[in-house]
RODO-2510 file (C-alpha; in nm, 4 decimals, decimal comma):
residues 298
     n   res          X          Y          Z
     1     m    -7,3037   -12,1053     8,0079
     2     a    -7,1078   -11,7778     8,0111
     3     l    -6,8580   -11,7265     8,2908
     4     f    -7,0079   -11,3779     8,3057
     5     e    -7,2195   -11,1440     8,0949
     6     g    -7,1887   -10,7664     8,0818
     7     s    -6,8815   -10,5689     8,1791
     8     g    -6,5655   -10,7158     8,3276
     9     v    -6,3155   -10,4572     8,4471
    10     a    -5,9488   -10,5006     8,3585
    11     l    -5,8315   -10,4062     8,7059
    12     n    -5,5273   -10,1914     8,7769
    13     t    -5,2689   -10,3082     9,0279
    14     l    -5,1903   -10,0326     9,2766
    15     f    -4,8247    -9,9870     9,3641
    16     k    -4,6580    -9,7686     9,6252
    17     n    -4,2795    -9,7488     9,6532
    18     n    -4,2666   -10,0343     9,4007
    19     h    -4,4717   -10,2672     9,6239
    20     v    -4,8357   -10,3752     9,5911
    21     n    -5,0481   -10,1338     9,7950
    22     y    -5,3007   -10,3730     9,9494
    23     d    -5,4939   -10,1054    10,1398
    24     n    -5,5708    -9,9137     9,8228
    25     c    -5,6212   -10,2327     9,6177
    26     g    -5,8858   -10,3370     9,8693
    27     e    -6,0610   -10,0004     9,8410
    28     l    -6,0591   -10,0230     9,4607
    29     i    -6,1998   -10,3768     9,4620
    30     e    -6,4750   -10,2743     9,7043
    31     r    -6,5590    -9,9711     9,4890
    32     h    -6,6147   -10,2015     9,1923
    33     n    -6,8242   -10,4389     9,4011
    34     k    -7,0547   -10,1507     9,4873
    35     n    -7,0670   -10,0006     9,1359
    36     k    -7,2328   -10,2623     8,9163
    37     r    -6,9468   -10,4772     8,8050
    38     d    -6,9966   -10,8165     8,6427
    39     a    -6,6421   -10,9545     8,6823
    40     l    -6,2935   -10,8494     8,7897
    41     i    -5,9980   -10,9434     8,5695
    42     i    -5,6833   -10,9316     8,7814
    43     c    -5,3115   -10,9531     8,6946
    44     g    -5,3731   -10,8766     8,3281
    45     t    -5,2109   -10,6255     8,0956
    46     t    -5,3844   -10,3330     8,2662
    47     g    -5,2692   -10,4750     8,6001
    48     e    -4,9033   -10,4661     8,4851
    49     a    -4,8680   -10,8396     8,5532
    50     s    -4,5627   -10,8642     8,3282
    51     t    -4,3664   -10,6713     8,5948
    52     m    -4,4961   -10,8782     8,8875
    53     s    -4,3323   -11,1833     9,0434
    54     v    -4,5166   -11,5138     9,0834
    55     n    -4,5432   -11,4506     9,4582
    56     e    -4,6835   -11,1008     9,4068
    57     k    -4,9478   -11,2248     9,1639
    58     t    -5,0460   -11,5200     9,3817
    59     e    -5,0738   -11,3066     9,6956
    60     l    -5,2769   -11,0390     9,5164
    61     l    -5,5179   -11,2989     9,3777
    62     e    -5,5634   -11,4608     9,7193
    63     f    -5,6301   -11,1149     9,8627
    64     a    -5,8816   -11,0295     9,5892
    65     v    -6,0727   -11,3574     9,6260
    66     k    -6,1098   -11,2996    10,0014
    67     k    -6,2144   -10,9381     9,9449
    68     v    -6,4739   -11,0153     9,6769
    69     k    -6,6343   -11,2988     9,8785
    70     r    -6,7897   -11,4618     9,5690
    71     r    -7,0067   -11,1582     9,4962
    72     i    -6,8803   -11,1463     9,1383
    73     p    -6,6405   -11,3687     8,9391
    74     v    -6,2672   -11,3111     8,9865
    75     i    -6,0777   -11,4000     8,6697
    76     a    -5,6985   -11,4168     8,6640
    77     s    -5,4703   -11,3660     8,3662
    78     t    -5,2041   -11,6390     8,3657
    79     g    -5,0621   -11,6414     8,0139
    80     s    -4,6971   -11,6468     7,9106
    81     n    -4,4882   -11,7615     7,6148
    82     d    -4,3852   -12,0759     7,8074
    83     t    -4,6436   -12,3543     7,8293
    84     t    -4,4913   -12,5029     8,1464
    85     q    -4,4869   -12,1640     8,3175
    86     t    -4,8482   -12,1005     8,2131
    87     i    -4,9531   -12,4344     8,3625
    88     e    -4,7710   -12,3632     8,6892
    89     m    -4,9211   -12,0147     8,7218
    90     s    -5,2671   -12,1437     8,6329
    91     k    -5,2465   -12,4135     8,9013
    92     l    -5,1354   -12,1609     9,1648
    93     t    -5,4132   -11,9292     9,0571
    94     q    -5,6766   -12,2012     9,0781
    95     k    -5,5498   -12,2828     9,4285
    96     a    -5,5959   -11,9150     9,5189
    97     g    -5,9687   -11,9617     9,4572
    98     v    -6,0389   -11,7670     9,1393
    99     d    -6,3444   -11,8436     8,9274
   100     g    -6,1728   -11,8575     8,5895
   101     l    -5,8619   -11,7832     8,3837
   102     l    -5,7917   -11,5428     8,0984
   103     i    -5,4993   -11,6710     7,8903
   104     f    -5,3415   -11,5013     7,5901
   105     n    -5,1697   -11,7014     7,3183
   106     p    -4,7899   -11,7376     7,3413
   107     y    -4,6019   -11,4267     7,2351
   108     y    -4,2559   -11,3905     7,0754
   109     n    -4,2161   -11,7639     6,9998
   110     k    -4,4709   -11,7291     6,7160
   111     t    -4,5807   -12,0898     6,7079
   112     t    -4,8109   -12,2405     6,4429
   113     q    -5,1898   -12,2676     6,4812
   114     k    -5,1323   -12,6353     6,5650
   115     g    -4,8937   -12,5213     6,8381
   116     v    -5,1582   -12,2801     6,9708
   117     i    -5,4072   -12,5666     6,9963
   118     k    -5,1561   -12,7902     7,1748
   119     h    -5,0544   -12,5088     7,4122
   120     f    -5,4083   -12,4285     7,5252
   121     t    -5,5141   -12,7931     7,5375
   122     v    -5,2258   -12,8924     7,7644
   123     v    -5,2840   -12,5926     7,9917
   124     t    -5,6588   -12,6554     8,0112
   125     d    -5,6091   -13,0239     8,0875
   126     n    -5,4074   -12,9274     8,3951
   127     v    -5,6735   -12,7118     8,5654
   128     d    -6,0384   -12,7573     8,6592
   129     i    -6,1777   -12,4047     8,6186
   130     p    -6,3127   -12,2273     8,3065
   131     i    -6,0755   -12,0597     8,0639
   132     i    -6,1304   -11,7586     7,8390
   133     l    -5,8885   -11,7344     7,5468
   134     y    -5,7374   -11,3918     7,4781
   135     n    -5,6586   -11,3019     7,1186
   136     v    -5,4505   -10,9827     7,1127
   137     l    -5,2409   -10,9744     6,7968
   138     s    -5,0969   -10,6278     6,8674
   139     r    -4,9164   -10,7572     7,1774
   140     t    -4,8438   -11,1216     7,0958
   141     g    -4,7620   -11,0933     6,7249
   142     l    -4,9738   -11,4037     6,6588
   143     n    -5,3406   -11,4283     6,5679
   144     i    -5,5649   -11,7124     6,6874
   145     n    -5,7492   -11,8004     6,3667
   146     s    -6,1236   -11,8652     6,3675
   147     g    -6,0715   -12,2347     6,2842
   148     t    -5,8313   -12,2655     6,5785
   149     v    -6,0842   -12,0983     6,8081
   150     y    -6,3455   -12,3513     6,6933
   151     q    -6,1151   -12,6463     6,7675
   152     l    -6,0375   -12,5085     7,1124
   153     s    -6,4034   -12,4319     7,1847
   154     l    -6,4737   -12,8068     7,1738
   155     h    -6,2831   -12,8473     7,5014
   156     p    -6,5461   -12,8328     7,7809
   157     n    -6,3326   -12,6037     7,9992
   158     i    -6,2623   -12,3435     7,7277
   159     r    -6,5678   -12,1250     7,7621
   160     g    -6,5010   -11,8138     7,5578
   161     i    -6,2637   -11,5660     7,3999
   162     k    -6,1684   -11,2055     7,4600
   163     e    -6,1329   -11,0765     7,1054
   164     a    -5,8936   -10,7854     7,0578
   165     s    -5,7663   -10,8705     6,7112
   166     d    -5,9484   -10,5670     6,5597
   167     n    -6,0756   -10,8074     6,2919
   168     i    -6,4553   -10,7899     6,2899
   169     n    -6,4703   -11,0346     5,9973
   170     q    -6,2878   -11,2959     6,2046
   171     i    -6,5268   -11,2445     6,4965
   172     a    -6,8173   -11,2865     6,2551
   173     e    -6,6640   -11,6228     6,1579
   174     i    -6,6090   -11,7393     6,5173
   175     l    -6,9631   -11,6942     6,6454
   176     p    -7,1459   -11,9224     6,3971
   177     l    -6,8674   -12,1829     6,4172
   178     c    -6,8821   -12,2220     6,7941
   179     s    -7,1729   -12,3395     7,0072
   180     a    -7,4066   -12,1005     7,1862
   181     d    -7,2278   -12,1908     7,5128
   182     f    -6,9043   -12,0338     7,3853
   183     s    -6,8904   -11,6655     7,4841
   184     v    -6,7279   -11,3856     7,2870
   185     y    -6,6190   -11,0723     7,4749
   186     s    -6,4982   -10,7510     7,3181
   187     g    -6,1381   -10,6798     7,4104
   188     n    -6,1596   -10,3290     7,2672
   189     d    -6,3848   -10,0681     7,4272
   190     n    -6,4455    -9,9018     7,0899
   191     q    -6,5886   -10,2224     6,9396
   192     v    -6,8389   -10,3245     7,2063
   193     v    -7,1551   -10,2585     7,0041
   194     p    -7,0278   -10,4221     6,6820
   195     i    -6,9286   -10,7367     6,8744
   196     l    -7,2506   -10,7474     7,0773
   197     s    -7,4482   -10,7065     6,7552
   198     l    -7,2804   -11,0210     6,6195
   199     g    -7,3714   -11,2209     6,9292
   200     g    -7,1082   -11,1267     7,1867
   201     v    -7,2069   -11,1218     7,5536
   202     g    -6,9926   -10,8471     7,7017
   203     v    -6,6639   -10,6627     7,7247
   204     i    -6,3435   -10,6861     7,9254
   205     s    -6,2945   -10,3155     7,9633
   206     v    -6,0229   -10,0644     8,0453
   207     e    -6,2688    -9,7739     8,0408
   208     a    -6,4671    -9,9496     8,3154
   209     d    -6,1825    -9,8619     8,5530
   210     i    -6,3062    -9,5029     8,5510
   211     l    -6,6740    -9,5462     8,4513
   212     p    -6,7745    -9,8827     8,6007
   213     e    -7,1499    -9,8318     8,6307
   214     a    -7,1767    -9,6563     8,2943
   215     i    -7,0077    -9,9423     8,1059
   216     h    -7,2190   -10,2028     8,2853
   217     n    -7,5392   -10,0148     8,1981
   218     f    -7,4208    -9,9585     7,8421
   219     v    -7,3715   -10,3316     7,7767
   220     y    -7,6974   -10,4335     7,9401
   221     e    -7,8933   -10,1689     7,7512
   222     f    -7,7815   -10,3446     7,4330
   223     l    -7,8460   -10,6946     7,5677
   224     y    -8,1973   -10,5831     7,6667
   225     g    -8,2657   -10,4629     7,3119
   226     n    -8,1980   -10,0882     7,3180
   227     h    -7,9706   -10,1099     7,0139
   228     k    -8,0207    -9,7666     6,8620
   229     e    -7,9394    -9,5717     7,1765
   230     t    -7,6382    -9,7855     7,2665
   231     g    -7,5065    -9,7391     6,9146
   232     k    -7,5226    -9,3630     6,9647
   233     l    -7,3584    -9,3954     7,3047
   234     q    -7,0750    -9,6054     7,1611
   235     l    -6,9992    -9,3297     6,9105
   236     k    -7,0151    -9,0673     7,1845
   237     m    -6,7803    -9,2635     7,4109
   238     n    -6,5224    -9,3384     7,1422
   239     d    -6,3471    -9,0046     7,1878
   240     l    -6,2753    -9,0853     7,5538
   241     i    -6,1883    -9,4466     7,4686
   242     n    -5,9393    -9,3441     7,2005
   243     t    -5,7823    -9,0898     7,4365
   244     l    -5,7254    -9,3674     7,6904
   245     f    -5,5045    -9,5372     7,4304
   246     i    -5,2994    -9,2436     7,3000
   247     v    -4,9971    -9,4316     7,4354
   248     t    -4,9595    -9,7880     7,5642
   249     n    -5,2169    -9,9151     7,8128
   250     p    -5,2195    -9,8834     8,1140
   251     i    -5,0239    -9,5564     8,1147
   252     p    -5,3208    -9,3340     8,0173
   253     v    -5,5873    -9,4996     8,2353
   254     k    -5,3635    -9,4976     8,5421
   255     t    -5,2815    -9,1330     8,4752
   256     v    -5,6527    -9,0537     8,4382
   257     m    -5,7415    -9,2302     8,7629
   258     n    -5,4874    -9,0180     8,9466
   259     i    -5,6116    -8,7010     8,7737
   260     i    -5,9664    -8,7684     8,8966
   261     e    -5,8244    -8,8356     9,2437
   262     m    -5,8799    -9,2107     9,2666
   263     d    -5,5310    -9,2451     9,4221
   264     i    -5,4265    -9,5275     9,1899
   265     g    -5,0551    -9,4924     9,2626
   266     e    -4,7506    -9,5276     9,0422
   267     l    -4,6558    -9,7203     8,7310
   268     r    -4,3786    -9,9767     8,7334
   269     l    -4,0842    -9,9503     8,5007
   270     p    -4,0461    -9,9834     8,2098
   271     l    -4,3771    -9,7929     8,1985
   272     e    -4,3486    -9,4295     8,2988
   273     e    -4,5741    -9,1360     8,3768
   274     k    -4,7389    -8,9472     8,0947
   275     e    -4,5785    -8,6347     7,9510
   276     d    -4,7401    -8,3001     8,0396
   277     t    -4,8733    -8,2506     7,6854
   278     n    -5,0571    -8,5808     7,6958
   279     k    -5,1870    -8,5089     8,0458
   280     q    -5,3420    -8,1887     7,9133
   281     i    -5,5147    -8,3876     7,6377
   282     l    -5,6518    -8,6276     7,8991
   283     v    -5,7732    -8,3470     8,1275
   284     k    -5,9511    -8,1756     7,8379
   285     c    -6,1256    -8,4991     7,7406
   286     l    -6,2247    -8,5787     8,0995
   287     r    -6,3838    -8,2361     8,1415
   288     k    -6,5744    -8,2871     7,8185
   289     y    -6,7306    -8,5985     7,9736
   290     g    -6,8070    -8,4202     8,2990
   291     l    -6,5414    -8,5978     8,5043
   292     k    -6,4004    -8,3770     8,7784
   293     t    -6,0230    -8,3394     8,7823
   294     g    -5,8042    -8,2437     9,0741
   295     d    -5,7409    -7,9023     8,9187
   296     d    -6,1117    -7,8166     8,8977
   297     d    -6,2699    -7,5780     9,1454
   298     d    -6,5039    -7,7323     9,4028
***
């Protein structure tokens, strides 16, 4: 059974004066609860978790769980390049009350596929909540091969994979290898329809930060059989999606959320605010999609 179907939002972490802004984080979480959201993914790449301390992440997750009140799944990203550290963070996160974990494969170390299997197996054996693997070659420098995914899918607590390898052929290999209970989620907003058409069940989305209801409806339109129209919509949305990745995520999406007056706050170093030229590109694209910017007339 899928941990969730539809659209999971890769949630931003809101900072003010280099501290987590809990008032605004609470407002953002509540906004997603009210705007058709199927899951919240917290302390991930988009949430700038790599700049957060263990205490900050744990406290934010405890806060989010209390705020959500079991209305939708809360999924925490707990990966690192250290197996022991991943286990410790996963245990703390489970104690915080989350519904599942999203864990990327170890980066920088560049282990073997056998090492990947051992890493995830040991981590999974130390927690009692579902795990979604995260394959993101562009950030980790290491692909999780389809055969490795199959071996890991045999573990009862490993319930799916967020696929952001950009390799559609690999995803086409994973789905027939694994059981129907193993869920594949698109990790790239511009590949949602191709992955759903192969048998995927949803997306973990950056674009959903700014268009939560639209992305939810988009995925469910496909799942309910409206393939032709969602295919057209995917092509239409790709311009906005690509603009949200003109530099490293989450710089563009956080900039966009401030432009459309969502009061998302600041980035943490080493990430920095977007240059004026890129902001102009974002504003132009937002207006094309009918999103009101702070510079627009009322």
